[in-house]
PyMOL Python script that loads the backbone (N, CA, C, O; Angstrom):
from pymol import cmd

cmd.read_pdbstr("""\
ATOM      1  N   MET A   1      47.626 132.685  83.881  1.00  0.00           N
ATOM      2  CA  MET A   1      47.227 133.345  85.101  1.00  0.00           C
ATOM      3  C   MET A   1      47.197 134.849  84.875  1.00  0.00           C
ATOM      4  O   MET A   1      47.971 135.393  84.088  1.00  0.00           O
ATOM      5  N   SER A   2      46.316 135.485  85.559  1.00  0.00           N
ATOM      6  CA  SER A   2      46.218 136.937  85.412  1.00  0.00           C
ATOM      7  C   SER A   2      47.222 137.611  86.339  1.00  0.00           C
ATOM      8  O   SER A   2      47.714 137.001  87.288  1.00  0.00           O
ATOM      9  N   GLY A   3      47.517 138.872  86.055  1.00  0.00           N
ATOM     10  CA  GLY A   3      48.487 139.617  86.852  1.00  0.00           C
ATOM     11  C   GLY A   3      47.889 140.221  88.100  1.00  0.00           C
ATOM     12  O   GLY A   3      48.580 140.944  88.818  1.00  0.00           O
ATOM     13  N   SER A   4      46.621 139.948  88.387  1.00  0.00           N
ATOM     14  CA  SER A   4      45.975 140.557  89.546  1.00  0.00           C
ATOM     15  C   SER A   4      46.335 139.857  90.853  1.00  0.00           C
ATOM     16  O   SER A   4      46.179 140.441  91.925  1.00  0.00           O
ATOM     17  N   ARG A   5      46.805 138.640  90.782  1.00  0.00           N
ATOM     18  CA  ARG A   5      47.179 137.916  91.999  1.00  0.00           C
ATOM     19  C   ARG A   5      48.545 138.381  92.479  1.00  0.00           C
ATOM     20  O   ARG A   5      49.455 138.628  91.688  1.00  0.00           O
ATOM     21  N   ARG A   6      48.658 138.491  93.759  1.00  0.00           N
ATOM     22  CA  ARG A   6      49.929 138.903  94.338  1.00  0.00           C
ATOM     23  C   ARG A   6      50.778 137.667  94.553  1.00  0.00           C
ATOM     24  O   ARG A   6      50.333 136.683  95.143  1.00  0.00           O
ATOM     25  N   SER A   7      52.004 137.733  94.067  1.00  0.00           N
ATOM     26  CA  SER A   7      52.882 136.574  94.232  1.00  0.00           C
ATOM     27  C   SER A   7      53.450 136.549  95.643  1.00  0.00           C
ATOM     28  O   SER A   7      53.430 137.558  96.349  1.00  0.00           O
ATOM     29  N   SER A   8      53.950 135.407  96.042  1.00  0.00           N
ATOM     30  CA  SER A   8      54.477 135.263  97.399  1.00  0.00           C
ATOM     31  C   SER A   8      55.824 135.962  97.563  1.00  0.00           C
ATOM     32  O   SER A   8      56.289 136.143  98.688  1.00  0.00           O
ATOM     33  N   THR A   9      56.448 136.351  96.472  1.00  0.00           N
ATOM     34  CA  THR A   9      57.747 137.017  96.570  1.00  0.00           C
ATOM     35  C   THR A   9      57.624 138.532  96.509  1.00  0.00           C
ATOM     36  O   THR A   9      58.644 139.222  96.514  1.00  0.00           O
ATOM     37  N   SER A  10      56.416 139.070  96.451  1.00  0.00           N
ATOM     38  CA  SER A  10      56.263 140.526  96.372  1.00  0.00           C
ATOM     39  C   SER A  10      56.577 141.154  97.725  1.00  0.00           C
ATOM     40  O   SER A  10      56.398 140.511  98.759  1.00  0.00           O
ATOM     41  N   PRO A  11      57.044 142.401  97.732  1.00  0.00           N
ATOM     42  CA  PRO A  11      57.368 143.054  99.004  1.00  0.00           C
ATOM     43  C   PRO A  11      56.108 143.274  99.842  1.00  0.00           C
ATOM     44  O   PRO A  11      55.009 143.424  99.309  1.00  0.00           O
ATOM     45  N   ARG A  12      56.288 143.290 101.135  1.00  0.00           N
ATOM     46  CA  ARG A  12      55.160 143.466 102.041  1.00  0.00           C
ATOM     47  C   ARG A  12      54.729 144.922 102.063  1.00  0.00           C
ATOM     48  O   ARG A  12      55.556 145.825 101.943  1.00  0.00           O
ATOM     49  N   SER A  13      53.462 145.139 102.212  1.00  0.00           N
ATOM     50  CA  SER A  13      52.964 146.502 102.322  1.00  0.00           C
ATOM     51  C   SER A  13      52.970 146.919 103.785  1.00  0.00           C
ATOM     52  O   SER A  13      53.200 146.097 104.672  1.00  0.00           O
ATOM     53  N   ALA A  14      52.716 148.196 104.032  1.00  0.00           N
ATOM     54  CA  ALA A  14      52.752 148.720 105.399  1.00  0.00           C
ATOM     55  C   ALA A  14      51.668 148.096 106.273  1.00  0.00           C
ATOM     56  O   ALA A  14      51.857 147.970 107.483  1.00  0.00           O
ATOM     57  N   ARG A  15      50.546 147.708 105.691  1.00  0.00           N
ATOM     58  CA  ARG A  15      49.480 147.132 106.516  1.00  0.00           C
ATOM     59  C   ARG A  15      49.765 145.683 106.903  1.00  0.00           C
ATOM     60  O   ARG A  15      49.085 145.137 107.772  1.00  0.00           O
ATOM     61  N   ASP A  16      50.760 145.050 106.273  1.00  0.00           N
ATOM     62  CA  ASP A  16      51.133 143.682 106.643  1.00  0.00           C
ATOM     63  C   ASP A  16      52.037 143.631 107.873  1.00  0.00           C
ATOM     64  O   ASP A  16      52.190 142.573 108.485  1.00  0.00           O
ATOM     65  N   ILE A  17      52.640 144.772 108.242  1.00  0.00           N
ATOM     66  CA  ILE A  17      53.563 144.815 109.376  1.00  0.00           C
ATOM     67  C   ILE A  17      52.747 144.916 110.663  1.00  0.00           C
ATOM     68  O   ILE A  17      51.865 145.769 110.762  1.00  0.00           O
ATOM     69  N   PRO A  18      53.020 144.069 111.639  1.00  0.00           N
ATOM     70  CA  PRO A  18      52.257 144.125 112.893  1.00  0.00           C
ATOM     71  C   PRO A  18      52.438 145.464 113.602  1.00  0.00           C
ATOM     72  O   PRO A  18      53.500 146.082 113.525  1.00  0.00           O
ATOM     73  N   ARG A  19      51.393 145.901 114.289  1.00  0.00           N
ATOM     74  CA  ARG A  19      51.413 147.193 114.977  1.00  0.00           C
ATOM     75  C   ARG A  19      52.485 147.233 116.065  1.00  0.00           C
ATOM     76  O   ARG A  19      53.081 148.285 116.299  1.00  0.00           O
ATOM     77  N   THR A  20      52.738 146.120 116.726  1.00  0.00           N
ATOM     78  CA  THR A  20      53.754 146.107 117.782  1.00  0.00           C
ATOM     79  C   THR A  20      55.141 146.378 117.221  1.00  0.00           C
ATOM     80  O   THR A  20      55.980 146.976 117.895  1.00  0.00           O
ATOM     81  N   ARG A  21      55.383 145.949 116.014  1.00  0.00           N
ATOM     82  CA  ARG A  21      56.690 146.183 115.406  1.00  0.00           C
ATOM     83  C   ARG A  21      56.881 147.661 115.082  1.00  0.00           C
ATOM     84  O   ARG A  21      57.982 148.186 115.247  1.00  0.00           O
ATOM     85  N   THR A  22      55.829 148.346 114.624  1.00  0.00           N
ATOM     86  CA  THR A  22      55.958 149.776 114.334  1.00  0.00           C
ATOM     87  C   THR A  22      56.142 150.564 115.620  1.00  0.00           C
ATOM     88  O   THR A  22      56.854 151.568 115.629  1.00  0.00           O
ATOM     89  N   HIS A  23      55.508 150.123 116.720  1.00  0.00           N
ATOM     90  CA  HIS A  23      55.723 150.793 117.999  1.00  0.00           C
ATOM     91  C   HIS A  23      57.167 150.620 118.461  1.00  0.00           C
ATOM     92  O   HIS A  23      57.769 151.549 118.999  1.00  0.00           O
ATOM     93  N   PHE A  24      57.711 149.441 118.252  1.00  0.00           N
ATOM     94  CA  PHE A  24      59.100 149.205 118.631  1.00  0.00           C
ATOM     95  C   PHE A  24      60.023 150.190 117.925  1.00  0.00           C
ATOM     96  O   PHE A  24      60.874 150.811 118.561  1.00  0.00           O
ATOM     97  N   PHE A  25      59.856 150.334 116.608  1.00  0.00           N
ATOM     98  CA  PHE A  25      60.731 151.235 115.865  1.00  0.00           C
ATOM     99  C   PHE A  25      60.474 152.692 116.226  1.00  0.00           C
ATOM    100  O   PHE A  25      61.407 153.496 116.228  1.00  0.00           O
ATOM    101  N   LEU A  26      59.238 153.046 116.530  1.00  0.00           N
ATOM    102  CA  LEU A  26      58.934 154.404 116.969  1.00  0.00           C
ATOM    103  C   LEU A  26      59.703 154.720 118.248  1.00  0.00           C
ATOM    104  O   LEU A  26      60.385 155.741 118.331  1.00  0.00           O
ATOM    105  N   TYR A  27      59.594 153.844 119.241  1.00  0.00           N
ATOM    106  CA  TYR A  27      60.303 154.064 120.502  1.00  0.00           C
ATOM    107  C   TYR A  27      61.813 153.987 120.321  1.00  0.00           C
ATOM    108  O   TYR A  27      62.555 154.730 120.964  1.00  0.00           O
ATOM    109  N   PHE A  28      62.264 153.107 119.464  1.00  0.00           N
ATOM    110  CA  PHE A  28      63.697 152.978 119.211  1.00  0.00           C
ATOM    111  C   PHE A  28      64.272 154.285 118.669  1.00  0.00           C
ATOM    112  O   PHE A  28      65.300 154.761 119.150  1.00  0.00           O
ATOM    113  N   PHE A  29      63.605 154.864 117.667  1.00  0.00           N
ATOM    114  CA  PHE A  29      64.131 156.089 117.073  1.00  0.00           C
ATOM    115  C   PHE A  29      63.948 157.297 117.987  1.00  0.00           C
ATOM    116  O   PHE A  29      64.774 158.210 117.969  1.00  0.00           O
ATOM    117  N   ILE A  30      62.895 157.320 118.777  1.00  0.00           N
ATOM    118  CA  ILE A  30      62.733 158.409 119.744  1.00  0.00           C
ATOM    119  C   ILE A  30      63.851 158.352 120.776  1.00  0.00           C
ATOM    120  O   ILE A  30      64.469 159.374 121.075  1.00  0.00           O
ATOM    121  N   LEU A  31      64.116 157.171 121.322  1.00  0.00           N
ATOM    122  CA  LEU A  31      65.175 157.049 122.325  1.00  0.00           C
ATOM    123  C   LEU A  31      66.556 157.288 121.728  1.00  0.00           C
ATOM    124  O   LEU A  31      67.424 157.860 122.388  1.00  0.00           O
ATOM    125  N   THR A  32      66.768 156.859 120.495  1.00  0.00           N
ATOM    126  CA  THR A  32      68.048 157.117 119.840  1.00  0.00           C
ATOM    127  C   THR A  32      68.236 158.612 119.622  1.00  0.00           C
ATOM    128  O   THR A  32      69.334 159.134 119.818  1.00  0.00           O
ATOM    129  N   GLY A  33      67.182 159.302 119.219  1.00  0.00           N
ATOM    130  CA  GLY A  33      67.255 160.752 119.037  1.00  0.00           C
ATOM    131  C   GLY A  33      67.501 161.477 120.349  1.00  0.00           C
ATOM    132  O   GLY A  33      68.287 162.423 120.399  1.00  0.00           O
ATOM    133  N   LEU A  34      66.831 161.038 121.419  1.00  0.00           N
ATOM    134  CA  LEU A  34      67.069 161.640 122.729  1.00  0.00           C
ATOM    135  C   LEU A  34      68.503 161.413 123.185  1.00  0.00           C
ATOM    136  O   LEU A  34      69.137 162.305 123.749  1.00  0.00           O
ATOM    137  N   HIS A  35      69.001 160.225 122.939  1.00  0.00           N
ATOM    138  CA  HIS A  35      70.380 159.925 123.316  1.00  0.00           C
ATOM    139  C   HIS A  35      71.354 160.815 122.541  1.00  0.00           C
ATOM    140  O   HIS A  35      72.309 161.336 123.117  1.00  0.00           O
ATOM    141  N   LEU A  36      71.118 160.989 121.245  1.00  0.00           N
ATOM    142  CA  LEU A  36      71.965 161.864 120.437  1.00  0.00           C
ATOM    143  C   LEU A  36      71.922 163.294 120.964  1.00  0.00           C
ATOM    144  O   LEU A  36      72.954 163.959 121.055  1.00  0.00           O
ATOM    145  N   PHE A  37      70.723 163.766 121.311  1.00  0.00           N
ATOM    146  CA  PHE A  37      70.566 165.117 121.852  1.00  0.00           C
ATOM    147  C   PHE A  37      71.363 165.278 123.144  1.00  0.00           C
ATOM    148  O   PHE A  37      72.050 166.282 123.329  1.00  0.00           O
ATOM    149  N   HIS A  38      71.273 164.288 124.039  1.00  0.00           N
ATOM    150  CA  HIS A  38      72.023 164.358 125.289  1.00  0.00           C
ATOM    151  C   HIS A  38      73.530 164.284 125.055  1.00  0.00           C
ATOM    152  O   HIS A  38      74.296 164.955 125.746  1.00  0.00           O
ATOM    153  N   VAL A  39      73.954 163.490 124.105  1.00  0.00           N
ATOM    154  CA  VAL A  39      75.387 163.396 123.800  1.00  0.00           C
ATOM    155  C   VAL A  39      75.900 164.732 123.278  1.00  0.00           C
ATOM    156  O   VAL A  39      76.975 165.180 123.677  1.00  0.00           O
ATOM    157  N   LEU A  40      75.146 165.370 122.391  1.00  0.00           N
ATOM    158  CA  LEU A  40      75.572 166.663 121.853  1.00  0.00           C
ATOM    159  C   LEU A  40      75.638 167.727 122.945  1.00  0.00           C
ATOM    160  O   LEU A  40      76.596 168.498 122.999  1.00  0.00           O
ATOM    161  N   ILE A  41      74.641 167.775 123.804  1.00  0.00           N
ATOM    162  CA  ILE A  41      74.676 168.729 124.917  1.00  0.00           C
ATOM    163  C   ILE A  41      75.844 168.403 125.845  1.00  0.00           C
ATOM    164  O   ILE A  41      76.533 169.307 126.318  1.00  0.00           O
ATOM    165  N   GLY A  42      76.069 167.119 126.103  1.00  0.00           N
ATOM    166  CA  GLY A  42      77.184 166.715 126.959  1.00  0.00           C
ATOM    167  C   GLY A  42      78.528 167.118 126.385  1.00  0.00           C
ATOM    168  O   GLY A  42      79.420 167.523 127.130  1.00  0.00           O
ATOM    169  N   ILE A  43      78.690 167.014 125.069  1.00  0.00           N
ATOM    170  CA  ILE A  43      79.943 167.430 124.431  1.00  0.00           C
ATOM    171  C   ILE A  43      80.151 168.924 124.603  1.00  0.00           C
ATOM    172  O   ILE A  43      81.258 169.368 124.905  1.00  0.00           O
ATOM    173  N   VAL A  44      79.093 169.705 124.411  1.00  0.00           N
ATOM    174  CA  VAL A  44      79.195 171.159 124.591  1.00  0.00           C
ATOM    175  C   VAL A  44      79.559 171.483 126.038  1.00  0.00           C
ATOM    176  O   VAL A  44      80.425 172.322 126.289  1.00  0.00           O
ATOM    177  N   VAL A  45      78.902 170.821 126.989  1.00  0.00           N
ATOM    178  CA  VAL A  45      79.188 171.065 128.405  1.00  0.00           C
ATOM    179  C   VAL A  45      80.623 170.675 128.735  1.00  0.00           C
ATOM    180  O   VAL A  45      81.307 171.408 129.450  1.00  0.00           O
ATOM    181  N   LEU A  46      81.093 169.539 128.230  1.00  0.00           N
ATOM    182  CA  LEU A  46      82.468 169.116 128.513  1.00  0.00           C
ATOM    183  C   LEU A  46      83.495 170.063 127.904  1.00  0.00           C
ATOM    184  O   LEU A  46      84.538 170.309 128.510  1.00  0.00           O
ATOM    185  N   VAL A  47      83.219 170.595 126.721  1.00  0.00           N
ATOM    186  CA  VAL A  47      84.137 171.569 126.116  1.00  0.00           C
ATOM    187  C   VAL A  47      84.171 172.836 126.961  1.00  0.00           C
ATOM    188  O   VAL A  47      85.241 173.401 127.190  1.00  0.00           O
ATOM    189  N   LEU A  48      83.003 173.290 127.428  1.00  0.00           N
ATOM    190  CA  LEU A  48      82.978 174.466 128.306  1.00  0.00           C
ATOM    191  C   LEU A  48      83.740 174.200 129.602  1.00  0.00           C
ATOM    192  O   LEU A  48      84.475 175.064 130.080  1.00  0.00           O
ATOM    193  N   LEU A  49      83.568 173.016 130.166  1.00  0.00           N
ATOM    194  CA  LEU A  49      84.293 172.676 131.392  1.00  0.00           C
ATOM    195  C   LEU A  49      85.795 172.593 131.152  1.00  0.00           C
ATOM    196  O   LEU A  49      86.587 172.978 132.012  1.00  0.00           O
ATOM    197  N   LEU A  50      86.183 172.096 129.994  1.00  0.00           N
ATOM    198  CA  LEU A  50      87.602 172.000 129.663  1.00  0.00           C
ATOM    199  C   LEU A  50      88.227 173.386 129.532  1.00  0.00           C
ATOM    200  O   LEU A  50      89.349 173.611 129.987  1.00  0.00           O
ATOM    201  N   THR A  51      87.504 174.307 128.914  1.00  0.00           N
ATOM    202  CA  THR A  51      88.046 175.666 128.785  1.00  0.00           C
ATOM    203  C   THR A  51      88.133 176.350 130.144  1.00  0.00           C
ATOM    204  O   THR A  51      89.050 177.136 130.382  1.00  0.00           O
ATOM    205  N   GLN A  52      87.187 176.060 131.037  1.00  0.00           N
ATOM    206  CA  GLN A  52      87.221 176.669 132.363  1.00  0.00           C
ATOM    207  C   GLN A  52      88.292 176.037 133.251  1.00  0.00           C
ATOM    208  O   GLN A  52      88.801 176.688 134.163  1.00  0.00           O
ATOM    209  N   ALA A  53      88.629 174.796 132.996  1.00  0.00           N
ATOM    210  CA  ALA A  53      89.619 174.102 133.824  1.00  0.00           C
ATOM    211  C   ALA A  53      91.019 174.666 133.631  1.00  0.00           C
ATOM    212  O   ALA A  53      91.885 174.474 134.484  1.00  0.00           O
ATOM    213  N   GLY A  54      91.249 175.358 132.526  1.00  0.00           N
ATOM    214  CA  GLY A  54      92.561 175.939 132.274  1.00  0.00           C
ATOM    215  C   GLY A  54      92.845 177.175 133.114  1.00  0.00           C
ATOM    216  O   GLY A  54      94.000 177.588 133.227  1.00  0.00           O
ATOM    217  N   HIS A  55      91.821 177.771 133.703  1.00  0.00           N
ATOM    218  CA  HIS A  55      92.013 178.968 134.527  1.00  0.00           C
ATOM    219  C   HIS A  55      92.497 178.574 135.918  1.00  0.00           C
ATOM    220  O   HIS A  55      92.054 177.582 136.497  1.00  0.00           O
ATOM    221  N   VAL A  56      93.421 179.386 136.437  1.00  0.00           N
ATOM    222  CA  VAL A  56      93.969 179.104 137.761  1.00  0.00           C
ATOM    223  C   VAL A  56      92.918 179.350 138.835  1.00  0.00           C
ATOM    224  O   VAL A  56      92.739 178.529 139.734  1.00  0.00           O
ATOM    225  N   GLU A  57      92.227 180.477 138.742  1.00  0.00           N
ATOM    226  CA  GLU A  57      91.220 180.819 139.734  1.00  0.00           C
ATOM    227  C   GLU A  57      89.858 180.914 139.070  1.00  0.00           C
ATOM    228  O   GLU A  57      89.719 181.523 138.009  1.00  0.00           O
ATOM    229  N   LEU A  58      88.875 180.327 139.680  1.00  0.00           N
ATOM    230  CA  LEU A  58      87.522 180.400 139.152  1.00  0.00           C
ATOM    231  C   LEU A  58      86.690 181.328 140.026  1.00  0.00           C
ATOM    232  O   LEU A  58      86.691 181.216 141.252  1.00  0.00           O
ATOM    233  N   GLY A  59      85.982 182.245 139.378  1.00  0.00           N
ATOM    234  CA  GLY A  59      85.078 183.123 140.110  1.00  0.00           C
ATOM    235  C   GLY A  59      83.801 182.381 140.474  1.00  0.00           C
ATOM    236  O   GLY A  59      83.636 181.198 140.175  1.00  0.00           O
ATOM    237  N   THR A  60      82.907 183.107 141.126  1.00  0.00           N
ATOM    238  CA  THR A  60      81.648 182.499 141.560  1.00  0.00           C
ATOM    239  C   THR A  60      80.815 182.033 140.376  1.00  0.00           C
ATOM    240  O   THR A  60      80.245 180.943 140.409  1.00  0.00           O
ATOM    241  N   THR A  61      80.740 182.853 139.329  1.00  0.00           N
ATOM    242  CA  THR A  61      79.937 182.503 138.158  1.00  0.00           C
ATOM    243  C   THR A  61      80.526 181.299 137.434  1.00  0.00           C
ATOM    244  O   THR A  61      79.794 180.388 137.047  1.00  0.00           O
ATOM    245  N   LYS A  62      81.833 181.292 137.252  1.00  0.00           N
ATOM    246  CA  LYS A  62      82.469 180.174 136.547  1.00  0.00           C
ATOM    247  C   LYS A  62      82.398 178.888 137.368  1.00  0.00           C
ATOM    248  O   LYS A  62      82.261 177.799 136.810  1.00  0.00           O
ATOM    249  N   MET A  63      82.491 179.013 138.681  1.00  0.00           N
ATOM    250  CA  MET A  63      82.378 177.830 139.536  1.00  0.00           C
ATOM    251  C   MET A  63      80.966 177.250 139.458  1.00  0.00           C
ATOM    252  O   MET A  63      80.793 176.031 139.471  1.00  0.00           O
ATOM    253  N   ALA A  64      79.960 178.115 139.376  1.00  0.00           N
ATOM    254  CA  ALA A  64      78.577 177.645 139.233  1.00  0.00           C
ATOM    255  C   ALA A  64      78.398 176.924 137.900  1.00  0.00           C
ATOM    256  O   ALA A  64      77.664 175.939 137.821  1.00  0.00           O
ATOM    257  N   LEU A  65      79.068 177.412 136.845  1.00  0.00           N
ATOM    258  CA  LEU A  65      79.005 176.752 135.539  1.00  0.00           C
ATOM    259  C   LEU A  65      79.634 175.363 135.610  1.00  0.00           C
ATOM    260  O   LEU A  65      79.085 174.403 135.069  1.00  0.00           O
ATOM    261  N   VAL A  66      80.767 175.258 136.267  1.00  0.00           N
ATOM    262  CA  VAL A  66      81.449 173.966 136.400  1.00  0.00           C
ATOM    263  C   VAL A  66      80.593 172.991 137.218  1.00  0.00           C
ATOM    264  O   VAL A  66      80.442 171.830 136.837  1.00  0.00           O
ATOM    265  N   GLU A  67      80.038 173.455 138.330  1.00  0.00           N
ATOM    266  CA  GLU A  67      79.200 172.586 139.160  1.00  0.00           C
ATOM    267  C   GLU A  67      77.924 172.178 138.426  1.00  0.00           C
ATOM    268  O   GLU A  67      77.501 171.025 138.513  1.00  0.00           O
ATOM    269  N   GLY A  68      77.314 173.109 137.712  1.00  0.00           N
ATOM    270  CA  GLY A  68      76.107 172.790 136.941  1.00  0.00           C
ATOM    271  C   GLY A  68      76.394 171.791 135.835  1.00  0.00           C
ATOM    272  O   GLY A  68      75.599 170.882 135.594  1.00  0.00           O
ATOM    273  N   GLY A  69      77.528 171.955 135.162  1.00  0.00           N
ATOM    274  CA  GLY A  69      77.914 171.014 134.113  1.00  0.00           C
ATOM    275  C   GLY A  69      78.166 169.623 134.659  1.00  0.00           C
ATOM    276  O   GLY A  69      77.770 168.628 134.051  1.00  0.00           O
ATOM    277  N   ALA A  70      78.825 169.552 135.807  1.00  0.00           N
ATOM    278  CA  ALA A  70      79.089 168.249 136.426  1.00  0.00           C
ATOM    279  C   ALA A  70      77.787 167.587 136.874  1.00  0.00           C
ATOM    280  O   ALA A  70      77.614 166.379 136.710  1.00  0.00           O
ATOM    281  N   CYS A  71      76.877 168.375 137.437  1.00  0.00           N
ATOM    282  CA  CYS A  71      75.577 167.819 137.855  1.00  0.00           C
ATOM    283  C   CYS A  71      74.787 167.309 136.653  1.00  0.00           C
ATOM    284  O   CYS A  71      74.178 166.241 136.715  1.00  0.00           O
ATOM    285  N   PHE A  72      74.797 168.079 135.550  1.00  0.00           N
ATOM    286  CA  PHE A  72      74.094 167.647 134.340  1.00  0.00           C
ATOM    287  C   PHE A  72      74.677 166.332 133.834  1.00  0.00           C
ATOM    288  O   PHE A  72      73.939 165.410 133.488  1.00  0.00           O
ATOM    289  N   TRP A  73      75.994 166.253 133.794  1.00  0.00           N
ATOM    290  CA  TRP A  73      76.658 165.056 133.282  1.00  0.00           C
ATOM    291  C   TRP A  73      76.268 163.821 134.101  1.00  0.00           C
ATOM    292  O   TRP A  73      75.961 162.771 133.536  1.00  0.00           O
ATOM    293  N   HIS A  74      76.280 163.950 135.426  1.00  0.00           N
ATOM    294  CA  HIS A  74      75.946 162.811 136.277  1.00  0.00           C
ATOM    295  C   HIS A  74      74.452 162.485 136.223  1.00  0.00           C
ATOM    296  O   HIS A  74      74.075 161.318 136.329  1.00  0.00           O
ATOM    297  N   LEU A  75      73.609 163.486 136.061  1.00  0.00           N
ATOM    298  CA  LEU A  75      72.179 163.238 135.938  1.00  0.00           C
ATOM    299  C   LEU A  75      71.873 162.443 134.674  1.00  0.00           C
ATOM    300  O   LEU A  75      71.078 161.503 134.705  1.00  0.00           O
ATOM    301  N   VAL A  76      72.501 162.815 133.569  1.00  0.00           N
ATOM    302  CA  VAL A  76      72.290 162.090 132.315  1.00  0.00           C
ATOM    303  C   VAL A  76      72.838 160.668 132.428  1.00  0.00           C
ATOM    304  O   VAL A  76      72.222 159.728 131.926  1.00  0.00           O
ATOM    305  N   ASP A  77      73.981 160.504 133.080  1.00  0.00           N
ATOM    306  CA  ASP A  77      74.512 159.151 133.309  1.00  0.00           C
ATOM    307  C   ASP A  77      73.507 158.288 134.066  1.00  0.00           C
ATOM    308  O   ASP A  77      73.223 157.158 133.669  1.00  0.00           O
ATOM    309  N   LEU A  78      72.977 158.825 135.148  1.00  0.00           N
ATOM    310  CA  LEU A  78      72.013 158.065 135.942  1.00  0.00           C
ATOM    311  C   LEU A  78      70.738 157.774 135.156  1.00  0.00           C
ATOM    312  O   LEU A  78      70.158 156.695 135.279  1.00  0.00           O
ATOM    313  N   LEU A  79      70.311 158.728 134.357  1.00  0.00           N
ATOM    314  CA  LEU A  79      69.112 158.534 133.544  1.00  0.00           C
ATOM    315  C   LEU A  79      69.276 157.351 132.600  1.00  0.00           C
ATOM    316  O   LEU A  79      68.388 156.504 132.508  1.00  0.00           O
ATOM    317  N   TRP A  80      70.398 157.285 131.902  1.00  0.00           N
ATOM    318  CA  TRP A  80      70.605 156.190 130.948  1.00  0.00           C
ATOM    319  C   TRP A  80      70.887 154.875 131.652  1.00  0.00           C
ATOM    320  O   TRP A  80      70.545 153.815 131.129  1.00  0.00           O
ATOM    321  N   ILE A  81      71.505 154.920 132.833  1.00  0.00           N
ATOM    322  CA  ILE A  81      71.728 153.688 133.592  1.00  0.00           C
ATOM    323  C   ILE A  81      70.392 153.085 134.024  1.00  0.00           C
ATOM    324  O   ILE A  81      70.266 151.864 134.107  1.00  0.00           O
ATOM    325  N   VAL A  82      69.407 153.918 134.298  1.00  0.00           N
ATOM    326  CA  VAL A  82      68.075 153.432 134.667  1.00  0.00           C
ATOM    327  C   VAL A  82      67.272 153.042 133.427  1.00  0.00           C
ATOM    328  O   VAL A  82      66.573 152.030 133.440  1.00  0.00           O
ATOM    329  N   LEU A  83      67.365 153.837 132.355  1.00  0.00           N
ATOM    330  CA  LEU A  83      66.540 153.604 131.165  1.00  0.00           C
ATOM    331  C   LEU A  83      66.864 152.299 130.446  1.00  0.00           C
ATOM    332  O   LEU A  83      65.950 151.555 130.091  1.00  0.00           O
ATOM    333  N   PHE A  84      68.127 152.010 130.226  1.00  0.00           N
ATOM    334  CA  PHE A  84      68.474 150.826 129.454  1.00  0.00           C
ATOM    335  C   PHE A  84      68.020 149.523 130.123  1.00  0.00           C
ATOM    336  O   PHE A  84      67.422 148.690 129.442  1.00  0.00           O
ATOM    337  N   PRO A  85      68.270 149.304 131.413  1.00  0.00           N
ATOM    338  CA  PRO A  85      67.735 148.072 132.017  1.00  0.00           C
ATOM    339  C   PRO A  85      66.206 148.040 132.026  1.00  0.00           C
ATOM    340  O   PRO A  85      65.605 146.980 131.853  1.00  0.00           O
ATOM    341  N   LEU A  86      65.582 149.197 132.226  1.00  0.00           N
ATOM    342  CA  LEU A  86      64.126 149.248 132.219  1.00  0.00           C
ATOM    343  C   LEU A  86      63.578 148.822 130.863  1.00  0.00           C
ATOM    344  O   LEU A  86      62.628 148.042 130.796  1.00  0.00           O
ATOM    345  N   LEU A  87      64.161 149.319 129.797  1.00  0.00           N
ATOM    346  CA  LEU A  87      63.714 148.943 128.458  1.00  0.00           C
ATOM    347  C   LEU A  87      64.004 147.473 128.170  1.00  0.00           C
ATOM    348  O   LEU A  87      63.234 146.811 127.474  1.00  0.00           O
ATOM    349  N   TYR A  88      65.094 146.973 128.695  1.00  0.00           N
ATOM    350  CA  TYR A  88      65.420 145.557 128.505  1.00  0.00           C
ATOM    351  C   TYR A  88      64.400 144.668 129.215  1.00  0.00           C
ATOM    352  O   TYR A  88      63.966 143.652 128.672  1.00  0.00           O
ATOM    353  N   LEU A  89      64.023 145.057 130.427  1.00  0.00           N
ATOM    354  CA  LEU A  89      63.070 144.251 131.188  1.00  0.00           C
ATOM    355  C   LEU A  89      61.667 144.322 130.600  1.00  0.00           C
ATOM    356  O   LEU A  89      60.926 143.340 130.652  1.00  0.00           O
ATOM    357  N   VAL A  90      61.294 145.465 130.046  1.00  0.00           N
ATOM    358  CA  VAL A  90      59.962 145.625 129.462  1.00  0.00           C
ATOM    359  C   VAL A  90      59.826 144.776 128.210  1.00  0.00           C
ATOM    360  O   VAL A  90      58.773 144.183 127.973  1.00  0.00           O
ATOM    361  N   SER A  91      60.879 144.712 127.409  1.00  0.00           N
ATOM    362  CA  SER A  91      60.787 143.943 126.162  1.00  0.00           C
ATOM    363  C   SER A  91      60.826 142.470 126.480  1.00  0.00           C
ATOM    364  O   SER A  91      60.761 141.641 125.573  1.00  0.00           O
TER     365      SER A  91
END
""", "prot")
cmd.dss("prot")
cmd.show_as("cartoon", "prot")
cmd.util.cbc("prot")
cmd.orient("prot")
């Protein structure tokens, strides 16, 4: 036999993978990256809130930072609570 025939044990090429599968991985990595980005921002916000919580009195500016951080945290929570079931139902 000649070596030009592809054996059944050879690895699959990129054109053999269905397009729907590549879309799945594209969306998976985009959402994973977005989640990582939100987690990193959330960690920074929580550290800032922790440092501000040690002060006995908070001024107007620091209170706005604490309220903004808390709003961001809850907004991201709600976003992921909606996104995960939505993605589950779509798939």
